[in-house]
ZAPATI-294131 format. One record per atom (N, C-alpha, C): residue in three letters; atom name; x, y, z. Coordinates in pm, whole numbers. Layout:
N
<code = ALA&site = CA&c1 = X&c2 = Y&c3 = Z>
...
# end
This chain:
90
<code = MET&site = N&c1 = 5177&c2 = 6966&c3 = 3487>
<code = MET&site = CA&c1 = 5147&c2 = 7072&c3 = 3531>
<code = MET&site = C&c1 = 5251&c2 = 7197&c3 = 3469>
<code = CYS&site = N&c1 = 5207&c2 = 7274&c3 = 3406>
<code = CYS&site = CA&c1 = 5337&c2 = 7368&c3 = 3356>
<code = CYS&site = C&c1 = 5294&c2 = 7515&c3 = 3415>
<code = LEU&site = N&c1 = 5343&c2 = 7607&c3 = 3510>
<code = LEU&site = CA&c1 = 5308&c2 = 7694&c3 = 3555>
<code = LEU&site = C&c1 = 5392&c2 = 7820&c3 = 3475>
<code = THR&site = N&c1 = 5308&c2 = 7932&c3 = 3414>
<code = THR&site = CA&c1 = 5351&c2 = 8040&c3 = 3360>
<code = THR&site = C&c1 = 5285&c2 = 8177&c3 = 3426>
<code = GLY&site = N&c1 = 5320&c2 = 8259&c3 = 3431>
<code = GLY&site = CA&c1 = 5270&c2 = 8396&c3 = 3498>
<code = GLY&site = C&c1 = 5373&c2 = 8515&c3 = 3541>
<code = VAL&site = N&c1 = 5296&c2 = 8557&c3 = 3608>
<code = VAL&site = CA&c1 = 5383&c2 = 8682&c3 = 3648>
<code = VAL&site = C&c1 = 5384&c2 = 8694&c3 = 3823>
<code = GLY&site = N&c1 = 5478&c2 = 8767&c3 = 3896>
<code = GLY&site = CA&c1 = 5474&c2 = 8792&c3 = 4022>
<code = GLY&site = C&c1 = 5312&c2 = 8826&c3 = 4110>
<code = THR&site = N&c1 = 5292&c2 = 8796&c3 = 4213>
<code = THR&site = CA&c1 = 5158&c2 = 8864&c3 = 4277>
<code = THR&site = C&c1 = 5183&c2 = 8992&c3 = 4342>
<code = GLY&site = N&c1 = 5301&c2 = 9050&c3 = 4331>
<code = GLY&site = CA&c1 = 5301&c2 = 9197&c3 = 4408>
<code = GLY&site = C&c1 = 5322&c2 = 9187&c3 = 4533>
<code = GLY&site = N&c1 = 5380&c2 = 9063&c3 = 4589>
<code = GLY&site = CA&c1 = 5381&c2 = 9071&c3 = 4761>
<code = GLY&site = C&c1 = 5283&c2 = 9001&c3 = 4815>
<code = ARG&site = N&c1 = 5162&c2 = 8946&c3 = 4758>
<code = ARG&site = CA&c1 = 5069&c2 = 8884&c3 = 4791>
<code = ARG&site = C&c1 = 5128&c2 = 8743&c3 = 4851>
<code = THR&site = N&c1 = 5056&c2 = 8674&c3 = 4956>
<code = THR&site = CA&c1 = 5118&c2 = 8531&c3 = 5000>
<code = THR&site = C&c1 = 5022&c2 = 8457&c3 = 4968>
<code = THR&site = N&c1 = 5036&c2 = 8342&c3 = 4972>
<code = THR&site = CA&c1 = 4909&c2 = 8218&c3 = 4951>
<code = THR&site = C&c1 = 4904&c2 = 8160&c3 = 5070>
<code = GLY&site = N&c1 = 4969&c2 = 8154&c3 = 5167>
<code = GLY&site = CA&c1 = 4931&c2 = 8079&c3 = 5292>
<code = GLY&site = C&c1 = 5026&c2 = 7955&c3 = 5307>
<code = PHE&site = N&c1 = 5049&c2 = 7924&c3 = 5197>
<code = PHE&site = CA&c1 = 5132&c2 = 7747&c3 = 5224>
<code = PHE&site = C&c1 = 5280&c2 = 7784&c3 = 5195>
<code = SER&site = N&c1 = 5341&c2 = 7711&c3 = 5292>
<code = SER&site = CA&c1 = 5490&c2 = 7730&c3 = 5299>
<code = SER&site = C&c1 = 5548&c2 = 7637&c3 = 5197>
<code = ALA&site = N&c1 = 5662&c2 = 7714&c3 = 5147>
<code = ALA&site = CA&c1 = 5758&c2 = 7621&c3 = 5027>
<code = ALA&site = C&c1 = 5758&c2 = 7454&c3 = 5087>
<code = ALA&site = N&c1 = 5819&c2 = 7442&c3 = 5207>
<code = ALA&site = CA&c1 = 5825&c2 = 7312&c3 = 5241>
<code = ALA&site = C&c1 = 5697&c2 = 7239&c3 = 5230>
<code = ASP&site = N&c1 = 5594&c2 = 7297&c3 = 5284>
<code = ASP&site = CA&c1 = 5485&c2 = 7176&c3 = 5228>
<code = ASP&site = C&c1 = 5427&c2 = 7154&c3 = 5088>
<code = VAL&site = N&c1 = 5455&c2 = 7268&c3 = 5015>
<code = VAL&site = CA&c1 = 5412&c2 = 7263&c3 = 4866>
<code = VAL&site = C&c1 = 5535&c2 = 7139&c3 = 4796>
<code = ALA&site = N&c1 = 5679&c2 = 7170&c3 = 4841>
<code = ALA&site = CA&c1 = 5787&c2 = 7076&c3 = 4796>
<code = ALA&site = C&c1 = 5761&c2 = 6949&c3 = 4831>
<code = ALA&site = N&c1 = 5726&c2 = 6912&c3 = 4935>
<code = ALA&site = CA&c1 = 5681&c2 = 6786&c3 = 5000>
<code = ALA&site = C&c1 = 5535&c2 = 6722&c3 = 4946>
<code = THR&site = N&c1 = 5438&c2 = 6801&c3 = 4899>
<code = THR&site = CA&c1 = 5310&c2 = 6749&c3 = 4826>
<code = THR&site = C&c1 = 5373&c2 = 6691&c3 = 4708>
<code = MET&site = N&c1 = 5492&c2 = 6784&c3 = 4629>
<code = MET&site = CA&c1 = 5483&c2 = 6773&c3 = 4510>
<code = MET&site = C&c1 = 5577&c2 = 6625&c3 = 4494>
<code = VAL&site = N&c1 = 5659&c2 = 6578&c3 = 4612>
<code = VAL&site = CA&c1 = 5743&c2 = 6497&c3 = 4597>
<code = VAL&site = C&c1 = 5672&c2 = 6367&c3 = 4628>
<code = LEU&site = N&c1 = 5571&c2 = 6373&c3 = 4746>
<code = LEU&site = CA&c1 = 5482&c2 = 6264&c3 = 4773>
<code = LEU&site = C&c1 = 5392&c2 = 6206&c3 = 4688>
<code = ARG&site = N&c1 = 5333&c2 = 6327&c3 = 4580>
<code = ARG&site = CA&c1 = 5237&c2 = 6249&c3 = 4484>
<code = ARG&site = C&c1 = 5306&c2 = 6244&c3 = 4365>
<code = ASN&site = N&c1 = 5429&c2 = 6244&c3 = 4346>
<code = ASN&site = CA&c1 = 5511&c2 = 6215&c3 = 4225>
<code = ASN&site = C&c1 = 5484&c2 = 6322&c3 = 4155>
<code = ASN&site = N&c1 = 5478&c2 = 6456&c3 = 4173>
<code = ASN&site = CA&c1 = 5445&c2 = 6552&c3 = 4040>
<code = ASN&site = C&c1 = 5550&c2 = 6616&c3 = 3997>
<code = VAL&site = N&c1 = 5551&c2 = 6694&c3 = 3909>
<code = VAL&site = CA&c1 = 5659&c2 = 6782&c3 = 3859>
<code = VAL&site = C&c1 = 5588&c2 = 6913&c3 = 3843>
<code = VAL&site = N&c1 = 5701&c2 = 7029&c3 = 3814>
<code = VAL&site = CA&c1 = 5638&c2 = 7150&c3 = 3801>
<code = VAL&site = C&c1 = 5763&c2 = 7224&c3 = 3687>
<code = VAL&site = N&c1 = 5684&c2 = 7255&c3 = 3562>
<code = VAL&site = CA&c1 = 5801&c2 = 7348&c3 = 3473>
<code = VAL&site = C&c1 = 5765&c2 = 7472&c3 = 3458>
<code = GLY&site = N&c1 = 5884&c2 = 7526&c3 = 3481>
<code = GLY&site = CA&c1 = 5836&c2 = 7680&c3 = 3499>
<code = GLY&site = C&c1 = 5904&c2 = 7739&c3 = 3366>
<code = SER&site = N&c1 = 5865&c2 = 7855&c3 = 3362>
<code = SER&site = CA&c1 = 5928&c2 = 7925&c3 = 3260>
<code = SER&site = C&c1 = 5981&c2 = 8083&c3 = 3318>
<code = VAL&site = N&c1 = 6070&c2 = 8137&c3 = 3224>
<code = VAL&site = CA&c1 = 6118&c2 = 8286&c3 = 3312>
<code = VAL&site = C&c1 = 6083&c2 = 8401&c3 = 3201>
<code = ASN&site = N&c1 = 6037&c2 = 8476&c3 = 3233>
<code = ASN&site = CA&c1 = 5958&c2 = 8593&c3 = 3134>
<code = ASN&site = C&c1 = 6057&c2 = 8685&c3 = 3146>
<code = ALA&site = N&c1 = 6113&c2 = 8784&c3 = 3067>
<code = ALA&site = CA&c1 = 6173&c2 = 8898&c3 = 3057>
<code = ALA&site = C&c1 = 6088&c2 = 8991&c3 = 2947>
<code = ASN&site = N&c1 = 6167&c2 = 9143&c3 = 2976>
<code = ASN&site = CA&c1 = 6084&c2 = 9238&c3 = 2920>
<code = ASN&site = C&c1 = 6175&c2 = 9209&c3 = 2782>
<code = LYS&site = N&c1 = 6127&c2 = 9262&c3 = 2643>
<code = LYS&site = CA&c1 = 6182&c2 = 9286&c3 = 2507>
<code = LYS&site = C&c1 = 6291&c2 = 9275&c3 = 2487>
<code = ARG&site = N&c1 = 6353&c2 = 9413&c3 = 2564>
<code = ARG&site = CA&c1 = 6527&c2 = 9456&c3 = 2537>
<code = ARG&site = C&c1 = 6628&c2 = 9324&c3 = 2618>
<code = HIS&site = N&c1 = 6559&c2 = 9276&c3 = 2748>
<code = HIS&site = CA&c1 = 6649&c2 = 9174&c3 = 2787>
<code = HIS&site = C&c1 = 6651&c2 = 9067&c3 = 2686>
<code = TRP&site = N&c1 = 6528&c2 = 9002&c3 = 2645>
<code = TRP&site = CA&c1 = 6550&c2 = 8916&c3 = 2595>
<code = TRP&site = C&c1 = 6634&c2 = 8911&c3 = 2437>
<code = TYR&site = N&c1 = 6628&c2 = 9020&c3 = 2367>
<code = TYR&site = CA&c1 = 6696&c2 = 9042&c3 = 2260>
<code = TYR&site = C&c1 = 6844&c2 = 9084&c3 = 2317>
<code = ARG&site = N&c1 = 6877&c2 = 9126&c3 = 2428>
<code = ARG&site = CA&c1 = 7022&c2 = 9133&c3 = 2485>
<code = ARG&site = C&c1 = 7067&c2 = 8983&c3 = 2481>
<code = ALA&site = N&c1 = 7021&c2 = 8912&c3 = 2579>
<code = ALA&site = CA&c1 = 7027&c2 = 8791&c3 = 2575>
<code = ALA&site = C&c1 = 7067&c2 = 8693&c3 = 2455>
<code = SER&site = N&c1 = 6974&c2 = 8719&c3 = 2355>
<code = SER&site = CA&c1 = 6984&c2 = 8640&c3 = 2219>
<code = SER&site = C&c1 = 7107&c2 = 8722&c3 = 2166>
<code = GLU&site = N&c1 = 7126&c2 = 8836&c3 = 2155>
<code = GLU&site = CA&c1 = 7290&c2 = 8882&c3 = 2107>
<code = GLU&site = C&c1 = 7403&c2 = 8827&c3 = 2177>
<code = VAL&site = N&c1 = 7398&c2 = 8813&c3 = 2312>
<code = VAL&site = CA&c1 = 7504&c2 = 8744&c3 = 2390>
<code = VAL&site = C&c1 = 7526&c2 = 8591&c3 = 2347>
<code = LEU&site = N&c1 = 7429&c2 = 8531&c3 = 2317>
<code = LEU&site = CA&c1 = 7430&c2 = 8401&c3 = 2324>
<code = LEU&site = C&c1 = 7485&c2 = 8367&c3 = 2155>
<code = ALA&site = N&c1 = 7440&c2 = 8452&c3 = 2093>
<code = ALA&site = CA&c1 = 7471&c2 = 8450&c3 = 1948>
<code = ALA&site = C&c1 = 7633&c2 = 8478&c3 = 1929>
<code = ARG&site = N&c1 = 7695&c2 = 8555&c3 = 2009>
<code = ARG&site = CA&c1 = 7847&c2 = 8597&c3 = 2030>
<code = ARG&site = C&c1 = 7932&c2 = 8476&c3 = 2108>
<code = ALA&site = N&c1 = 7862&c2 = 8388&c3 = 2179>
<code = ALA&site = CA&c1 = 7929&c2 = 8314&c3 = 2272>
<code = ALA&site = C&c1 = 7979&c2 = 8177&c3 = 2191>
<code = ASP&site = N&c1 = 8079&c2 = 8125&c3 = 2247>
<code = ASP&site = CA&c1 = 8163&c2 = 8037&c3 = 2185>
<code = ASP&site = C&c1 = 8076&c2 = 7889&c3 = 2217>
<code = ARG&site = N&c1 = 8062&c2 = 7842&c3 = 2059>
<code = ARG&site = CA&c1 = 7983&c2 = 7756&c3 = 2033>
<code = ARG&site = C&c1 = 8027&c2 = 7620&c3 = 2076>
<code = THR&site = N&c1 = 8132&c2 = 7614&c3 = 2082>
<code = THR&site = CA&c1 = 8188&c2 = 7471&c3 = 2137>
<code = THR&site = C&c1 = 8191&c2 = 7477&c3 = 2286>
<code = TRP&site = N&c1 = 8192&c2 = 7590&c3 = 2386>
<code = TRP&site = CA&c1 = 8180&c2 = 7605&c3 = 2491>
<code = TRP&site = C&c1 = 8000&c2 = 7568&c3 = 2526>
<code = LEU&site = N&c1 = 7926&c2 = 7634&c3 = 2470>
<code = LEU&site = CA&c1 = 7791&c2 = 7613&c3 = 2468>
<code = LEU&site = C&c1 = 7747&c2 = 7444&c3 = 2440>
<code = SER&site = N&c1 = 7804&c2 = 7397&c3 = 2370>
<code = SER&site = CA&c1 = 7761&c2 = 7274&c3 = 2305>
<code = SER&site = C&c1 = 7806&c2 = 7159&c3 = 2449>
<code = ARG&site = N&c1 = 7929&c2 = 7225&c3 = 2503>
<code = ARG&site = CA&c1 = 7973&c2 = 7123&c3 = 2599>
<code = ARG&site = C&c1 = 7862&c2 = 7134&c3 = 2760>
<code = LEU&site = N&c1 = 7770&c2 = 7246&c3 = 2753>
<code = LEU&site = CA&c1 = 7691&c2 = 7239&c3 = 2873>
<code = LEU&site = C&c1 = 7592&c2 = 7145&c3 = 2837>
<code = ILE&site = N&c1 = 7552&c2 = 7031&c3 = 2725>
<code = ILE&site = CA&c1 = 7461&c2 = 6953&c3 = 2722>
<code = ILE&site = C&c1 = 7563&c2 = 6846&c3 = 2720>
<code = THR&site = N&c1 = 7573&c2 = 6751&c3 = 2865>
<code = THR&site = CA&c1 = 7633&c2 = 6656&c3 = 2853>
<code = THR&site = C&c1 = 7627&c2 = 6514&c3 = 2773>
<code = ARG&site = N&c1 = 7456&c2 = 6512&c3 = 2806>
<code = ARG&site = CA&c1 = 7399&c2 = 6390&c3 = 2768>
<code = ARG&site = C&c1 = 7281&c2 = 6396&c3 = 2684>
<code = ARG&site = N&c1 = 7259&c2 = 6348&c3 = 2581>
<code = ARG&site = CA&c1 = 7110&c2 = 6330&c3 = 2519>
<code = ARG&site = C&c1 = 7087&c2 = 6180&c3 = 2499>
<code = GLU&site = N&c1 = 6951&c2 = 6167&c3 = 2556>
<code = GLU&site = CA&c1 = 6881&c2 = 6048&c3 = 2564>
<code = GLU&site = C&c1 = 6785&c2 = 6055&c3 = 2468>
<code = PRO&site = N&c1 = 6743&c2 = 5943&c3 = 2396>
<code = PRO&site = CA&c1 = 6613&c2 = 5924&c3 = 2322>
<code = PRO&site = C&c1 = 6487&c2 = 5919&c3 = 2418>
<code = PRO&site = N&c1 = 6394&c2 = 5955&c3 = 2402>
<code = PRO&site = CA&c1 = 6259&c2 = 5915&c3 = 2455>
<code = PRO&site = C&c1 = 6245&c2 = 5809&c3 = 2549>
<code = GLU&site = N&c1 = 6282&c2 = 5677&c3 = 2474>
<code = GLU&site = CA&c1 = 6255&c2 = 5544&c3 = 2548>
<code = GLU&site = C&c1 = 6370&c2 = 5530&c3 = 2653>
<code = ARG&site = N&c1 = 6466&c2 = 5612&c3 = 2637>
<code = ARG&site = CA&c1 = 6563&c2 = 5597&c3 = 2779>
<code = ARG&site = C&c1 = 6568&c2 = 5740&c3 = 2866>
<code = PHE&site = N&c1 = 6407&c2 = 5762&c3 = 2902>
<code = PHE&site = CA&c1 = 6402&c2 = 5887&c3 = 2970>
<code = PHE&site = C&c1 = 6439&c2 = 5872&c3 = 3100>
<code = LEU&site = N&c1 = 6400&c2 = 5688&c3 = 3191>
<code = LEU&site = CA&c1 = 6447&c2 = 5703&c3 = 3308>
<code = LEU&site = C&c1 = 6597&c2 = 5725&c3 = 3321>
<code = PRO&site = N&c1 = 6682&c2 = 5645&c3 = 3249>
<code = PRO&site = CA&c1 = 6833&c2 = 5680&c3 = 3242>
<code = PRO&site = C&c1 = 6872&c2 = 5839&c3 = 3264>
<code = ALA&site = N&c1 = 6784&c2 = 5919&c3 = 3177>
<code = ALA&site = CA&c1 = 6806&c2 = 6054&c3 = 3162>
<code = ALA&site = C&c1 = 6769&c2 = 6125&c3 = 3304>
<code = LEU&site = N&c1 = 6726&c2 = 6082&c3 = 3385>
<code = LEU&site = CA&c1 = 6634&c2 = 6115&c3 = 3509>
<code = LEU&site = C&c1 = 6778&c2 = 6125&c3 = 3605>
<code = HIS&site = N&c1 = 6865&c2 = 6011&c3 = 3578>
<code = HIS&site = CA&c1 = 6950&c2 = 5956&c3 = 3696>
<code = HIS&site = C&c1 = 7090&c2 = 6085&c3 = 3641>
<code = ARG&site = N&c1 = 7119&c2 = 6138&c3 = 3752>
<code = ARG&site = CA&c1 = 7233&c2 = 6242&c3 = 3739>
<code = ARG&site = C&c1 = 7385&c2 = 6158&c3 = 3754>
<code = ASP&site = N&c1 = 7464&c2 = 6183&c3 = 3655>
<code = ASP&site = CA&c1 = 7572&c2 = 6131&c3 = 3657>
<code = ASP&site = C&c1 = 7675&c2 = 6252&c3 = 3703>
<code = PRO&site = N&c1 = 7804&c2 = 6157&c3 = 3758>
<code = PRO&site = CA&c1 = 7887&c2 = 6310&c3 = 3822>
<code = PRO&site = C&c1 = 7920&c2 = 6412&c3 = 3725>
<code = ASP&site = N&c1 = 7945&c2 = 6358&c3 = 3600>
<code = ASP&site = CA&c1 = 7981&c2 = 6484&c3 = 3489>
<code = ASP&site = C&c1 = 7880&c2 = 6570&c3 = 3437>
<code = ASP&site = N&c1 = 7766&c2 = 6527&c3 = 3474>
<code = ASP&site = CA&c1 = 7636&c2 = 6597&c3 = 3397>
<code = ASP&site = C&c1 = 7640&c2 = 6740&c3 = 3463>
<code = ILE&site = N&c1 = 7589&c2 = 6799&c3 = 3319>
<code = ILE&site = CA&c1 = 7561&c2 = 6953&c3 = 3339>
<code = ILE&site = C&c1 = 7412&c2 = 6949&c3 = 3299>
<code = LYS&site = N&c1 = 7378&c2 = 6938&c3 = 3181>
<code = LYS&site = CA&c1 = 7252&c2 = 6929&c3 = 3152>
<code = LYS&site = C&c1 = 7212&c2 = 6807&c3 = 3064>
<code = VAL&site = N&c1 = 7127&c2 = 6740&c3 = 3085>
<code = VAL&site = CA&c1 = 7099&c2 = 6614&c3 = 3010>
<code = VAL&site = C&c1 = 6939&c2 = 6635&c3 = 2956>
<code = ILE&site = N&c1 = 6960&c2 = 6595&c3 = 2850>
<code = ILE&site = CA&c1 = 6826&c2 = 6635&c3 = 2746>
<code = ILE&site = C&c1 = 6762&c2 = 6532&c3 = 2688>
<code = VAL&site = N&c1 = 6634&c2 = 6521&c3 = 2663>
<code = VAL&site = CA&c1 = 6552&c2 = 6384&c3 = 2594>
<code = VAL&site = C&c1 = 6540&c2 = 6426&c3 = 2468>
<code = GLU&site = N&c1 = 6600&c2 = 6395&c3 = 2398>
<code = GLU&site = CA&c1 = 6614&c2 = 6429&c3 = 2248>
<code = GLU&site = C&c1 = 6480&c2 = 6370&c3 = 2160>
<code = PHE&site = N&c1 = 6396&c2 = 6419&c3 = 2093>
<code = PHE&site = CA&c1 = 6270&c2 = 6375&c3 = 2029>
<code = PHE&site = C&c1 = 6307&c2 = 6367&c3 = 1877>
<code = ALA&site = N&c1 = 6395&c2 = 6472&c3 = 1829>
<code = ALA&site = CA&c1 = 6445&c2 = 6477&c3 = 1704>
<code = ALA&site = C&c1 = 6588&c2 = 6481&c3 = 1669>
<code = GLY&site = N&c1 = 6648&c2 = 6433&c3 = 1590>
<code = GLY&site = CA&c1 = 6813&c2 = 6446&c3 = 1578>
<code = GLY&site = C&c1 = 6827&c2 = 6601&c3 = 1525>
<code = VAL&site = N&c1 = 6943&c2 = 6651&c3 = 1547>
<code = VAL&site = CA&c1 = 6963&c2 = 6787&c3 = 1565>
<code = VAL&site = C&c1 = 7057&c2 = 6807&c3 = 1404>
# end
């Protein structure tokens, strides 16, 4: 399931976060979300990232795994920051 959208403006669903989390874990589900920003924030972030130290940025990805090794990718090693499943070489 992939969820995207906007906030509810203060409306509630009636479900507690703990109940939703427990259901997700017990049913072995995953949620992928996205963060939306207005155009000005998007461009500002891209400008900052463009000026960032590439060596430092590259160290944030600590492991790259091919799709056939996605299970080991799910296991977090002590030094992991970000592990990615890489479908195509860079």
